C-alpha positions as CSV (number, residue, x, y, z in Angstrom):
1,M,110.3,103.3,66.1
2,N,111.0,99.9,64.5
3,M,107.6,98.4,65.2
4,D,106.3,96.3,62.3
5,C,103.8,93.7,63.6
6,P,101.1,93.3,66.2
7,M,103.1,90.8,68.2
8,E,105.7,93.5,68.7
9,E,102.9,95.8,69.9
10,A,102.0,93.2,72.5
11,L,105.7,92.9,73.6
12,I,105.9,96.7,74.1
13,R,102.7,96.7,76.2
14,K,104.1,94.0,78.4
15,K,107.5,95.7,78.8
16,L,106.1,99.1,79.6
17,A,103.7,97.6,82.1
18,T,106.7,97.2,84.4
19,V,107.5,101.0,84.3
20,P,105.8,102.8,87.2
21,G,104.0,106.0,86.4
22,I,102.7,105.0,82.9
23,E,99.0,105.9,82.6
24,G,98.1,104.7,79.1
25,L,99.4,103.6,75.7
26,E,98.1,104.2,72.2
27,F,99.6,102.5,69.1
28,N,99.5,103.4,65.5
29,L,101.1,100.3,63.8
30,M,100.7,101.7,60.3
31,Q,102.7,104.9,61.2
32,R,104.9,103.1,63.8
33,I,103.9,105.7,66.4
34,L,103.6,105.0,70.1
35,T,101.9,107.6,72.3
36,V,102.6,107.2,76.1
37,R,100.5,109.0,78.7
38,H,102.6,109.2,81.9
39,G,103.3,111.1,85.1
40,L,107.1,110.7,85.0
41,P,109.4,113.7,85.3
42,S,111.2,112.5,82.1
43,T,110.9,109.9,79.4
44,E,114.2,108.2,80.2
45,P,112.7,105.2,81.9
46,I,110.3,104.7,78.9
47,E,113.1,104.9,76.4
48,A,115.3,102.6,78.4
49,A,112.5,100.0,78.6
50,L,112.0,100.2,74.8
51,K,115.7,99.9,74.1
52,A,115.8,96.8,76.4
53,I,113.6,94.9,73.9
54,D,115.4,96.3,70.8
55,M,112.6,98.8,70.1
56,T,114.8,101.8,69.6
57,P,112.5,104.9,69.8
58,D,113.0,107.9,67.6
59,P,112.8,111.3,69.3
60,L,109.4,111.3,71.0
61,Q,106.7,113.4,69.5
62,K,105.3,116.3,71.4
63,P,102.1,115.3,73.4
64,G,99.1,115.8,71.3
65,A,95.5,116.6,72.1
66,T,92.8,113.9,72.3
67,A,89.4,114.2,70.7
68,I,86.7,111.6,71.1
69,F,83.8,111.4,68.6
70,S,80.7,109.3,68.5
71,L,79.9,107.9,65.0
72,S,76.2,106.9,65.2
73,G,76.3,105.9,61.5
74,M,79.3,103.6,61.7
75,D,77.9,100.0,61.6
76,C,80.2,98.1,59.3
77,P,83.9,97.3,59.5
78,T,84.4,98.7,56.0
79,E,83.1,102.0,57.2
80,E,85.7,101.9,60.0
81,K,88.4,101.4,57.3
82,L,86.9,104.4,55.4
83,V,87.3,106.6,58.5
84,R,90.9,105.4,59.1
85,D,91.9,106.0,55.5
86,R,90.3,109.4,55.4
87,L,91.9,110.7,58.7
88,S,95.3,109.1,58.2
89,R,96.0,111.4,55.2
90,L,95.4,114.6,57.3
91,P,98.4,116.5,58.5
92,G,98.7,116.8,62.3
93,V,96.8,113.5,63.0
94,L,99.0,111.4,65.3
95,S,96.9,108.3,65.8
96,V,93.4,107.0,65.1
97,E,91.6,104.4,67.2
98,C,88.1,103.2,66.1
99,D,85.8,101.2,68.4
100,L,83.2,99.7,66.1
101,M,81.3,98.0,68.9
102,R,80.8,101.3,70.8
103,R,80.7,103.5,67.6
104,T,83.3,105.8,69.0
105,L,86.5,107.2,67.5
106,T,89.5,108.5,69.4
107,V,91.9,110.8,67.5
108,R,95.2,112.1,68.9
109,H,96.2,115.2,67.0
110,E,98.2,118.4,67.1
111,P,96.0,121.1,68.6
112,T,95.6,123.0,65.3
113,A,94.4,119.9,63.5
114,L,91.0,119.5,65.2
115,P,89.0,121.6,62.8
116,A,90.3,119.6,59.8
117,V,89.5,116.3,61.6
118,S,85.9,117.5,62.4
119,E,85.4,118.6,58.8
120,A,86.7,115.3,57.4
121,L,84.4,113.3,59.6
122,A,81.4,115.5,58.7
123,S,82.1,114.9,55.0
124,L,81.8,111.1,55.6
125,N,78.1,111.6,56.8
126,L,78.5,109.1,59.7
127,G,76.8,111.2,62.3
128,A,80.1,112.4,63.9
129,K,79.7,114.2,67.2
130,L,82.6,115.6,69.2
131,L,82.2,114.4,72.8
132,D,83.3,116.0,76.0
133,A,85.8,113.6,77.7
134,Q,85.8,115.7,80.9
135,S,82.1,115.5,81.5
136,G,82.0,111.8,80.9
137,E,79.7,112.2,77.9
138,N,82.0,109.9,76.0
139,D,80.6,107.0,78.1
140,V,77.3,107.3,76.0
141,I,77.1,104.7,73.3
142,P,75.2,106.2,70.3
143,E,72.1,104.3,69.2
144,P,71.9,103.3,65.6
145,M,70.0,105.6,63.3
146,I,67.3,103.3,61.8
147,P,64.6,104.9,59.6
148,W,61.9,102.2,60.2
149,K,59.0,104.3,58.7
150,E,60.9,105.1,55.5
151,L,61.8,101.4,55.1
152,A,58.1,100.4,55.6
153,V,56.9,102.8,52.9
154,A,59.8,101.8,50.6
155,G,58.9,98.1,51.1
156,A,55.3,98.9,50.1
157,F,56.5,100.7,46.9
158,A,58.8,97.8,46.1
159,A,55.9,95.4,46.5
160,L,53.7,97.5,44.2
161,S,56.5,97.5,41.6
162,E,56.8,93.8,41.8
163,G,53.0,93.4,41.6
164,F,52.5,95.5,38.5
165,E,55.4,93.8,36.8
166,L,53.9,90.4,37.5
167,I,50.5,91.6,36.1
168,H,52.3,92.8,33.0
169,E,54.3,89.6,32.5
170,W,51.4,87.2,33.1
171,Q,48.9,89.4,31.2
172,A,46.6,88.9,34.2
173,R,43.1,90.4,34.4
174,P,42.5,91.2,38.1
175,F,38.8,91.8,38.9
176,G,37.9,91.2,35.3
177,Y,39.8,94.3,34.0
178,D,42.4,94.3,31.2
179,P,45.4,96.3,32.6
180,S,47.0,96.5,29.2
181,A,44.2,98.9,28.2
182,W,45.0,101.3,31.0
183,T,46.6,104.4,29.7
184,I,47.4,107.9,30.8
185,G,48.0,110.5,28.1
186,G,48.2,107.7,25.6
187,Y,51.0,105.8,27.5
188,P,50.3,102.3,28.8
189,I,50.3,102.3,32.6
190,L,52.1,99.0,32.9
191,E,55.0,100.2,30.9
192,W,56.0,102.9,33.5
193,L,54.3,102.1,36.9
194,P,56.8,99.3,37.8
195,L,59.7,101.8,37.1
196,L,58.0,104.6,39.0
197,F,57.4,102.5,42.2
198,A,60.8,101.0,42.0
199,V,62.5,104.5,41.8
200,L,60.4,105.6,44.8
201,A,61.3,102.5,46.8
202,I,65.0,102.9,46.0
203,A,65.0,106.7,46.8
204,L,63.2,106.1,50.1
205,G,65.1,103.0,51.2
206,G,68.4,103.4,49.5
207,L,69.4,107.1,49.6
208,T,71.7,106.5,52.6
209,T,73.3,103.5,50.8
210,Y,74.0,105.7,47.7
211,K,75.5,108.4,49.9
212,K,77.8,106.0,51.7
213,G,78.6,104.3,48.4
214,W,79.6,107.5,46.8
215,L,81.7,108.5,49.8
216,A,83.5,105.2,49.7
217,V,84.3,105.4,46.0
218,S,85.4,109.0,46.2
219,N,87.8,108.0,48.9
220,F,89.1,105.1,46.8
221,N,87.4,102.5,49.0
222,L,85.1,99.7,48.0
223,N,82.5,98.7,50.7
224,I,79.1,97.0,50.7
225,N,77.4,100.3,50.1
226,A,79.5,100.9,46.9
227,L,78.9,97.4,45.7
228,M,75.2,97.5,46.4
229,S,74.8,101.0,44.7
230,V,76.4,99.7,41.6
231,A,74.4,96.5,41.6
232,V,71.0,98.2,42.1
233,T,71.8,101.0,39.5
234,G,72.8,98.4,37.0
235,A,69.7,96.3,37.6
236,V,67.5,99.4,36.9
237,I,69.5,100.2,33.7
238,I,69.0,96.6,32.3
239,G,65.2,96.8,33.1
240,Q,65.1,94.7,36.3
241,Y,63.1,97.4,38.1
242,P,61.2,95.4,40.7
243,E,64.1,93.3,41.6
244,A,66.4,96.3,42.0
245,A,63.9,97.9,44.3
246,M,63.2,94.8,46.5
247,V,67.0,94.1,46.8
248,M,67.6,97.6,48.0
249,V,64.8,97.5,50.5
250,L,65.8,94.0,51.8
251,F,69.4,95.1,52.1
252,N,68.6,98.1,54.2
253,L,66.1,96.2,56.3
254,S,68.7,93.5,56.9
255,E,71.3,96.1,57.8
256,A,68.9,97.6,60.3
257,I,68.3,94.2,61.9
258,E,72.0,93.5,62.0
259,A,72.7,96.9,63.7
260,K,70.1,96.1,66.4
261,A,71.6,92.6,66.9
262,L,75.1,94.1,67.3
263,D,73.7,96.4,70.0
264,R,73.3,93.4,72.3
265,A,77.1,93.1,72.3
266,R,77.5,96.8,72.7
267,N,75.2,96.7,75.7
268,A,77.9,94.8,77.6
269,I,79.6,98.2,78.2
270,K,76.2,99.8,79.0
271,G,75.7,97.2,81.7
272,L,79.0,98.1,83.3
273,L,78.2,101.8,83.2
274,A,74.9,101.2,85.0
275,L,76.5,99.4,87.9
276,A,77.4,102.4,90.0
277,P,74.9,105.0,91.1
278,D,75.3,108.7,90.1
279,T,75.2,110.0,93.6
280,A,76.5,109.2,97.1
281,T,75.4,110.2,100.6
282,V,78.5,112.2,101.8
283,L,79.2,113.8,105.2
284,G,79.8,117.5,104.7
285,Q,82.1,119.8,106.7
286,D,79.0,121.1,108.6
287,G,78.2,117.6,109.8
288,A,75.2,117.2,107.5
289,W,74.7,114.2,105.1
290,T,73.9,115.3,101.5
291,E,73.4,113.6,98.2
292,T,76.5,114.5,96.1
293,D,77.4,113.7,92.5
294,I,80.1,111.0,92.7
295,R,82.4,113.0,90.4
296,E,82.5,115.7,93.0
297,V,83.4,113.4,95.9
298,A,87.1,113.7,97.0
299,V,89.4,111.0,98.4
300,G,89.1,110.8,102.1
301,S,85.4,111.8,102.2
302,R,83.0,109.8,104.4
303,V,80.1,108.1,102.7
304,R,77.1,106.4,104.2
305,V,75.4,103.3,102.6
306,R,71.9,102.1,103.6
307,P,70.6,98.5,103.2
308,G,69.8,97.6,99.6
309,E,71.8,100.5,98.1
310,K,74.6,100.2,95.5
311,I,78.0,101.4,96.7
312,A,79.0,104.4,94.6
313,L,82.8,104.6,95.2
314,D,85.8,102.5,96.3
315,G,86.6,102.8,100.0
316,V,87.4,101.2,103.4
317,L,84.8,100.6,106.1
318,V,85.2,102.9,109.1
319,S,82.0,102.0,111.0
320,G,79.2,99.4,110.8
321,S,79.1,96.0,109.2
322,S,77.1,94.3,106.5
323,T,77.1,91.7,103.8
324,V,77.9,92.9,100.3
325,N,77.1,91.3,97.0
326,Q,80.4,91.7,95.0
327,A,79.3,89.6,92.0
328,P,79.2,92.5,89.6
329,I,83.0,93.1,90.2
330,T,84.5,89.8,91.4
331,G,82.0,87.3,90.1
332,E,81.7,85.7,93.6
333,S,78.3,83.9,93.9
334,L,77.9,84.5,97.7
335,P,77.7,87.8,99.6
336,V,80.9,88.7,101.5
337,E,80.9,89.8,105.2
338,K,82.3,93.3,105.6
339,K,83.5,94.9,108.8
340,A,85.6,97.9,109.8
341,G,88.9,97.9,107.8
342,D,87.5,95.9,104.9
343,A,87.5,97.3,101.4
344,V,84.4,97.9,99.3
345,Y,84.0,98.5,95.6
346,A,81.9,100.8,93.5
347,G,79.1,99.0,91.7
348,T,78.6,96.3,94.5
349,I,75.4,96.0,96.5
350,N,74.9,96.4,100.2
351,E,72.5,93.7,101.2
352,S,71.7,93.9,105.0
353,G,73.3,96.4,107.4
354,S,74.3,100.0,107.1
355,F,77.8,101.3,107.3
356,E,80.1,104.2,106.6
357,F,83.3,104.1,104.6
358,E,86.1,106.4,103.7
359,V,86.6,107.0,99.9
360,T,90.0,105.7,98.7
361,A,89.7,106.5,95.0
362,L,88.0,109.1,92.8
363,A,85.1,108.0,90.6
364,T,87.3,108.0,87.6
365,A,89.9,105.8,89.3
366,S,87.6,103.3,91.0
367,T,87.9,99.6,90.4
368,L,84.7,99.7,88.3
369,A,86.1,102.6,86.2
370,R,89.3,100.7,85.6
371,I,87.3,97.7,84.6
372,I,85.3,99.7,82.1
373,H,88.4,101.4,80.7
374,A,90.1,98.0,80.4
375,V,87.1,96.5,78.5
376,E,86.9,99.5,76.2
377,E,90.6,99.2,75.4
378,A,90.2,95.4,74.9
379,Q,87.4,96.0,72.4
380,G,89.7,98.3,70.4
381,S,92.4,95.6,70.2
382,R,92.5,93.0,67.6
383,A,92.9,89.3,68.1
384,P,95.2,87.4,65.6
385,M,92.1,85.8,63.9
386,Q,90.6,89.3,63.5
387,R,93.8,90.7,62.0
388,F,93.9,87.9,59.5
389,V,90.2,88.5,58.5
390,D,90.8,92.2,58.2
391,A,93.9,91.6,55.9
392,F,91.9,89.1,53.9
393,A,89.0,91.5,53.4
394,R,91.4,94.3,52.3
395,Y,92.2,92.3,49.1
396,Y,89.0,90.2,48.8
397,T,86.7,93.1,47.9
398,P,88.7,94.5,45.0
399,V,89.2,91.0,43.6
400,V,85.4,90.5,43.7
401,F,84.9,93.7,41.8
402,L,87.4,92.6,39.1
403,I,85.6,89.2,38.9
404,A,82.3,91.0,38.4
405,I,83.7,93.2,35.6
406,A,85.2,90.1,34.0
407,A,81.8,88.3,34.3
408,A,80.1,91.2,32.5
409,L,82.6,91.6,29.7
410,V,84.2,88.2,28.9
411,P,81.2,86.1,27.9
412,P,79.7,88.6,25.4
413,L,83.1,89.7,24.0
414,F,84.8,86.3,23.7
415,M,82.2,83.6,24.3
416,G,79.2,84.7,22.4
417,G,77.2,85.4,25.5
418,E,74.3,87.8,25.8
419,W,75.1,91.2,27.3
420,L,72.0,91.5,29.5
421,A,72.5,88.0,31.0
422,S,76.3,88.7,31.6
423,V,75.7,92.1,33.2
424,Y,73.0,90.6,35.4
425,T,75.4,87.8,36.6
426,A,78.0,90.5,37.3
427,L,75.5,92.4,39.5
428,V,74.7,89.3,41.4
429,I,78.4,88.7,42.1
430,L,78.7,92.2,43.4
431,V,75.9,91.7,45.9
432,I,77.2,88.3,47.0
433,G,80.8,89.4,47.2
434,C,80.7,91.9,50.1
435,P,82.9,90.7,53.0
436,C,80.7,92.4,55.7
437,A,79.5,89.1,57.2
438,L,83.1,87.8,57.3
439,V,84.6,90.9,58.9
440,I,81.9,91.4,61.5
441,S,82.0,87.7,62.6
442,T,85.2,88.2,64.6
443,P,84.7,91.3,66.7
444,V,81.2,90.4,67.8
445,S,82.5,87.0,69.0
446,I,85.5,88.4,70.8
447,V,83.6,91.1,72.5
448,S,80.8,88.7,73.6
449,G,83.4,86.3,75.0
450,M,85.1,89.2,77.0
451,A,81.7,90.3,78.3
452,A,81.0,86.8,79.5
453,A,84.3,86.7,81.2
454,T,83.7,90.0,83.0
455,R,80.4,88.6,84.4
456,Y,82.5,85.9,86.1
457,G,85.0,88.4,87.5
458,I,87.6,87.7,84.8
459,L,89.0,90.9,83.2
460,I,90.6,90.2,79.8
461,K,92.8,93.0,78.4
462,G,92.4,92.1,74.8
463,G,91.1,89.7,72.2
464,M,94.6,88.3,71.6
465,F,94.7,86.9,75.1
466,L,91.2,85.5,74.9
467,E,92.1,83.7,71.7
468,Q,95.4,82.4,72.9
469,G,94.1,81.1,76.3
470,R,93.2,77.8,74.7
471,L,96.9,77.2,73.7
472,L,98.3,77.4,77.3
473,K,100.6,74.4,78.0
474,W,102.3,75.6,81.2
475,L,101.1,77.7,84.0
476,A,103.6,79.1,86.5
477,L,102.1,80.2,89.9
478,D,103.4,82.3,92.7
479,K,102.7,80.6,96.0
480,T,101.9,83.3,98.6
481,G,98.5,85.0,98.0
482,T,98.0,82.9,94.8
483,I,97.9,79.3,95.8
484,T,97.7,80.1,99.5
485,H,95.6,82.6,101.3
486,G,98.6,84.9,101.7
487,R,97.7,85.6,105.3
488,P,100.1,83.3,107.2
489,R,100.2,83.3,111.0
490,Q,103.1,82.7,113.4
491,T,103.1,79.1,114.7
492,D,106.4,78.7,116.5
493,F,109.0,80.9,118.3
494,A,112.3,79.9,120.0
495,P,115.0,82.1,121.4
496,V,118.3,80.5,120.5
497,G,120.9,83.0,121.6
498,R,121.8,84.7,124.9
499,M,118.9,87.2,124.9
500,E,115.6,87.0,126.7
501,A,112.6,85.8,124.7
502,G,110.7,89.1,125.3
503,E,113.7,91.1,124.0
504,V,114.0,88.9,120.9
505,T,110.3,89.2,120.1
506,A,110.4,93.1,120.5
507,L,113.3,93.4,118.1
508,A,111.8,91.1,115.5
509,A,108.3,92.7,115.7
510,S,109.8,96.2,115.4
511,L,111.5,95.2,112.1
512,A,108.5,93.2,110.9
513,A,106.0,96.0,111.5
514,R,107.9,98.1,108.9
515,S,107.5,95.5,106.2
516,D,104.4,94.7,104.1
517,H,105.5,91.1,103.4
518,P,103.0,88.5,104.5
519,V,105.5,86.7,106.7
520,S,106.6,89.9,108.4
521,R,102.9,90.9,108.9
522,A,102.3,87.5,110.7
523,I,105.1,88.1,113.2
524,A,104.0,91.7,113.8
525,E,100.4,90.7,114.3
526,Q,101.3,88.0,116.8
527,A,103.4,90.5,118.7
528,A,100.6,93.0,118.7
529,H,98.2,90.4,120.0
530,S,100.7,89.6,122.8
531,G,101.0,93.3,123.8
532,V,104.6,93.7,122.8
533,S,105.8,97.3,122.6
534,L,107.6,98.2,119.4
535,L,111.0,99.9,119.3
536,S,112.2,102.8,117.1
537,V,113.9,101.6,113.9
538,E,116.3,103.7,111.9
539,G,117.8,103.0,108.4
540,F,115.1,100.4,107.6
541,T,115.9,98.5,104.4
542,A,114.0,95.8,102.5
543,I,116.3,93.2,100.8
544,P,114.5,91.5,98.0
545,G,114.3,87.7,98.4
546,Q,116.0,87.8,101.8
547,G,114.3,89.9,104.4
548,V,114.7,93.3,106.2
549,S,117.2,95.1,108.3
550,G,117.4,98.2,110.5
551,V,119.2,99.9,113.3
552,I,117.6,99.5,116.8
553,N,119.2,101.1,119.8
554,G,122.4,101.7,117.8
555,A,122.8,98.1,116.7
556,L,122.2,96.6,113.2
557,W,119.6,93.8,113.2
558,H,118.4,91.6,110.4
559,L,115.1,89.6,110.1
560,G,115.1,87.2,107.2
561,N,115.2,83.7,105.7
562,R,118.0,81.1,105.4
563,R,119.4,83.0,102.4
564,M,119.9,86.1,104.5
565,V,121.7,84.1,107.2
566,E,124.0,82.6,104.7
567,A,124.7,86.0,103.1
568,L,125.6,87.4,106.5
569,K,127.9,84.5,107.0
570,K,126.4,83.7,110.4
571,D,127.0,80.1,111.5
572,A,123.6,78.4,112.0
573,A,124.8,74.8,111.8
574,A,123.6,74.1,115.3
575,L,120.1,75.1,114.4
576,E,120.0,73.1,111.1
577,Q,117.9,70.2,112.5
578,E,115.3,72.5,114.1
579,I,115.0,74.5,110.9
580,L,114.6,71.4,108.8
581,R,112.0,70.0,111.2
582,L,109.9,73.2,110.8
583,E,110.4,73.4,107.1
584,R,109.3,69.8,106.5
585,E,106.0,70.8,108.2
586,G,105.5,73.3,105.5
587,K,106.4,76.3,107.6
588,T,108.6,79.3,106.6
589,V,111.4,79.9,109.1
590,V,112.6,83.4,109.8
591,A,115.7,84.3,111.9
592,L,116.5,87.4,113.9
593,V,120.2,88.0,113.3
594,G,122.5,90.4,115.2
595,E,126.2,91.1,115.5
596,Q,126.6,88.0,117.7
597,G,124.7,85.6,115.4
598,V,121.2,84.2,115.3
599,E,119.1,85.2,118.4
600,G,115.7,83.7,117.6
601,L,113.7,81.6,115.2
602,F,110.2,82.3,114.1
603,A,108.1,79.8,112.1
604,V,105.2,81.1,110.0
605,A,102.6,78.9,108.2
606,D,100.2,79.7,105.4
607,T,97.2,77.7,104.4
608,V,96.2,76.5,100.9
609,K,93.0,77.8,99.5
610,E,90.3,75.1,98.8
611,S,89.8,76.8,95.4
612,S,93.5,76.1,94.6
613,L,93.1,72.4,95.0
614,Q,90.1,72.3,92.7
615,A,91.8,74.6,90.2
616,M,94.8,72.3,89.9
617,K,92.6,69.3,89.1
618,E,90.7,71.3,86.5
619,L,93.9,72.5,84.9
620,Q,95.3,68.9,84.7
621,A,92.0,67.8,83.1
622,L,92.6,70.5,80.5
623,G,96.1,69.3,79.8
624,V,97.8,72.3,81.4
625,K,100.9,71.6,83.4
626,T,101.5,73.6,86.6
627,V,104.7,74.7,88.3
628,M,104.7,76.6,91.7
629,L,107.3,79.3,92.1
630,T,108.2,80.6,95.6
631,G,110.9,82.4,97.5
632,D,110.4,79.9,100.4
633,N,112.8,77.1,101.1
634,E,112.7,73.8,99.2
635,H,111.1,71.9,102.1
636,T,108.3,74.4,102.6
637,A,107.8,74.5,98.8
638,E,107.7,70.7,98.6
639,A,105.1,70.5,101.4
640,I,102.8,73.0,99.8
641,A,103.3,71.5,96.3
642,R,102.4,68.0,97.6
643,Q,99.3,69.4,99.3
644,V,98.0,71.3,96.4
645,G,99.0,68.8,93.6
646,V,101.1,70.9,91.2
647,D,103.2,69.1,88.6
648,D,106.4,70.8,89.6
649,F,107.8,73.3,92.1
650,R,110.8,75.6,92.6
651,G,111.9,77.1,95.9
652,N,114.4,79.7,97.1
653,L,113.6,82.0,94.1
654,L,114.4,85.7,93.6
655,P,112.2,87.7,91.2
656,E,114.8,87.3,88.5
657,D,114.7,83.5,89.0
658,K,111.0,83.4,88.3
659,L,111.7,85.3,85.0
660,R,114.4,82.8,84.1
661,I,112.0,79.8,84.8
662,V,109.3,81.4,82.6
663,E,111.8,81.7,79.8
664,E,112.9,78.1,80.3
665,L,109.2,76.9,80.0
666,E,108.8,78.9,76.8
667,R,111.8,77.1,75.3
668,R,110.0,73.8,75.9
669,G,107.3,74.9,73.5
670,G,103.7,76.0,73.9
671,K,102.2,79.1,75.5
672,V,103.2,79.9,79.0
673,G,101.0,81.7,81.6
674,M,102.2,83.3,84.8
675,V,100.0,84.0,87.9
676,G,101.1,86.5,90.5
677,D,100.2,89.7,92.4
678,G,101.2,92.1,89.6
679,I,104.0,93.8,91.6
680,N,106.8,91.4,92.8
681,D,106.2,89.1,89.9
682,A,106.1,91.8,87.3
683,P,109.2,90.6,85.3
684,A,107.7,87.1,85.0
685,L,104.2,88.4,84.3
686,A,105.6,90.6,81.5
687,K,107.6,87.8,79.9
688,A,104.8,85.2,79.9
689,H,102.5,84.9,76.9
690,I,99.6,85.6,79.3
691,G,100.0,87.2,82.7
692,F,97.3,86.6,85.2
693,A,97.1,88.9,88.2
694,M,95.3,88.2,91.5
695,A,93.5,91.5,91.6
696,G,91.8,91.2,95.0
697,G,94.9,92.1,96.9
698,G,96.3,94.8,94.6
699,T,93.5,95.7,92.2
700,D,94.8,99.0,90.9
701,T,98.1,97.7,89.8
702,A,96.8,94.3,88.6
703,I,94.2,95.8,86.3
704,E,96.8,98.2,84.8
705,T,99.6,95.7,84.3
706,A,98.1,92.2,83.7
707,D,96.8,90.6,80.6
708,V,94.1,88.9,82.6
709,A,92.9,90.0,86.1
710,L,91.1,87.6,88.5
711,M,89.0,90.0,90.5
712,D,88.5,87.7,93.6
713,D,91.9,85.9,93.6
714,D,90.2,82.6,92.8
715,L,92.4,80.3,90.7
716,R,89.4,78.3,89.5
717,K,88.8,81.3,87.1
718,I,91.8,80.3,85.1
719,P,90.3,76.9,83.9
720,R,87.1,78.8,83.3
721,F,89.1,81.3,81.2
722,I,90.7,78.5,79.2
723,R,87.3,76.9,78.5
724,L,85.9,80.3,77.5
725,S,88.8,80.7,75.1
726,Q,88.2,77.3,73.6
727,S,84.5,77.9,73.1
728,T,85.0,81.5,71.7
729,Y,87.6,80.2,69.3
730,A,85.2,77.5,68.2
731,I,82.6,80.2,67.5
732,L,85.1,82.2,65.5
733,V,85.9,79.2,63.3
734,Q,82.2,78.5,62.9
735,N,81.5,82.0,61.8
736,I,84.4,82.3,59.4
737,T,83.6,78.9,57.9
738,L,79.9,79.9,57.6
739,A,80.6,83.2,56.0
740,L,83.1,81.8,53.4
741,G,81.1,78.7,52.8
742,V,77.8,80.4,52.0
743,K,79.6,82.8,49.7
744,A,81.4,80.0,47.9
745,L,78.0,78.2,47.5
746,F,76.3,81.2,46.0
747,F,79.3,82.0,43.8
748,A,78.9,78.5,42.3
749,L,75.2,79.0,41.8
750,T,75.8,82.3,40.1
751,F,78.2,81.0,37.6
752,T,75.9,78.1,36.8
753,G,73.0,80.6,36.2
754,N,70.9,79.5,39.2
755,A,71.3,82.6,41.5
756,T,69.3,85.8,41.4
757,M,69.8,89.1,43.1
758,W,67.2,88.2,45.7
759,M,69.2,85.2,46.6
760,A,72.4,87.3,46.6
761,V,71.1,89.8,49.1
762,F,70.0,86.9,51.4
763,A,73.4,85.3,51.0
764,D,75.1,88.5,52.1
765,V,73.0,90.1,54.8
766,G,71.4,86.8,55.9
767,T,74.9,85.4,56.5
768,A,75.8,88.5,58.5
769,L,72.8,88.0,60.7
770,L,73.7,84.4,61.3
771,V,77.3,85.1,62.3
772,V,76.2,87.9,64.6
773,A,73.6,85.6,66.3
774,N,76.2,82.9,66.6
775,G,78.8,85.3,68.0
776,L,76.4,86.5,70.7
777,R,76.2,82.9,72.0
778,A,79.6,83.6,73.7
779,M,77.8,86.0,76.1
780,R,75.7,83.1,77.5
781,Q,78.7,80.9,78.4
């Protein structure tokens, strides 16, 4: 398809999020390939959605197989590029997705291409292992392969090489002996011992570096291993044996420390994986309770939870009550009371009582599983800053190599310089020039920021959204369930026609009971509480933005708002004053309309969340303007807007009106966010730069479709998200400035003759350690 830039990839993700039945998306921007996993009977809805945003698809490729590999030896972004370049040239490979933080590789391929993929990965010597996606083995994050013992012995040999070289240079006489007189077979020991120990140190500590360097060069790729291999070999050739050995040992030691530091960010996923227990106590068909692997528990099974246990699966309480600590999922600081009919989530902790619940989702489809999947996908995505750094590094490394060649050749050939000094300068440039610190600075910061957000119950679907959060200028918010509790109750009722009050109530409740709209639920709940018997409804229809209708006892009845009354052309002028009075009190008025006109008025009121009031104040302090969007009438909208303190409000809106307003805000300039439930507000959520879903009421849909999901429907998490975006971006800028600044400083020292290879290795790996440590600060926010 005509997909050329990452922003178009984001647009496609947003658009396809509105198509029901899509299970997952995978992009290959370089090959312009989009792979869609779906449960639709045909691809027509997908093609129509792509054409609607001018992304005309070519004939869709046949579904390919998916292979997941762990790469325990992949530690550096340049190695990730090596993997991508190697596999992209293989026939039958459809897409390649590397997750550097988890050291995993996902390859979509034609079924016959797997042997070639496995062989290519084995040739790269990165510890590739094919994982079993069905068994869940792909959840294991491979540990780094660090040969600590070999490094210790290599360090000892490097120290001996340096020691004997110093004795030779200073003509020292340790313990009264003259080392220059030591010979073996007539050869002076000090002439060859430094070389011997240096070679042993390089062989023990740098063999992996040479292998990786050769693989990189043979695949037309220049990475830190290739540059270091050339630099150390060159130093040995020009007689700098001890320095070559010590640089190789220090480089590998620093790489090992850096790999361990990166594991702290990788452990963010491990922490999520450890939240849910492996087994659950399930009621069997024979009436006995047994410990069962959660992967074998079916939907509808009955599970028992004791005090202090972790809840293993998503479900709904059927008996008992308790308080549950939901902080691992929603970020709520206080335990939540649970009773029959309430939902519970896998990974949360039962604190006091015991209860039984009915499983509502398989282990692979639980809220926790969806969060883990979303975080994994987010780690694989690239923020704008990260894409810039990757593009910069692609050209930076070859340029450094050319500068090193020029530094070695130009002075002796054209400026009368010494060959040994010029070659030494070139080798120092090679060591300093590796972009590893620069490239690793962005993913570790982004992943740490997303891990911190997850701890607060904020699920971010990609680094792009975390980075752009600081740029939000407008935030559009749905009212019901977002600003308000979304659980309105009926406050007023008045029969206004010729029918009895009981008959009007029964008709309205019968229609309302068939709808899942909060206003309808309030009317149905009040009728149930009053003991009203429901009537049979035929031909039930929901009319978006207006209400519902159905046939009862052979007559057509409507239950809806003022817009429905006007559409039906029923004269309600005599009721105008009463309707206005109720609306000015912040109530939503619903009318029961029959063939003879309006027969009854129902008023329903919702309450504003305390958290919404505080969230609006925090957003204003951050300079974000807010606008409330609602399908309620203008008077109700004004009352709620005044109470909560938004900057603007719009009432009487249909779903397409919310989309139009988001587009209008975008034209004013600045990034626009939209907050909704992820279903009715889908068009506006998809159009906004960042879509926020209130995931508590519709978790499954929200996690799949939103850019950011608020796991406990608390709007105060949005200002927290913006502040997290600001601080993460600040860390990104600090890391990039540090990486480039240190390299610029040491380049200057090198060209003035004041830098050594020791200093060069500290400049490279030392800077890498600094940016990793700084990036990990985002996890503590």
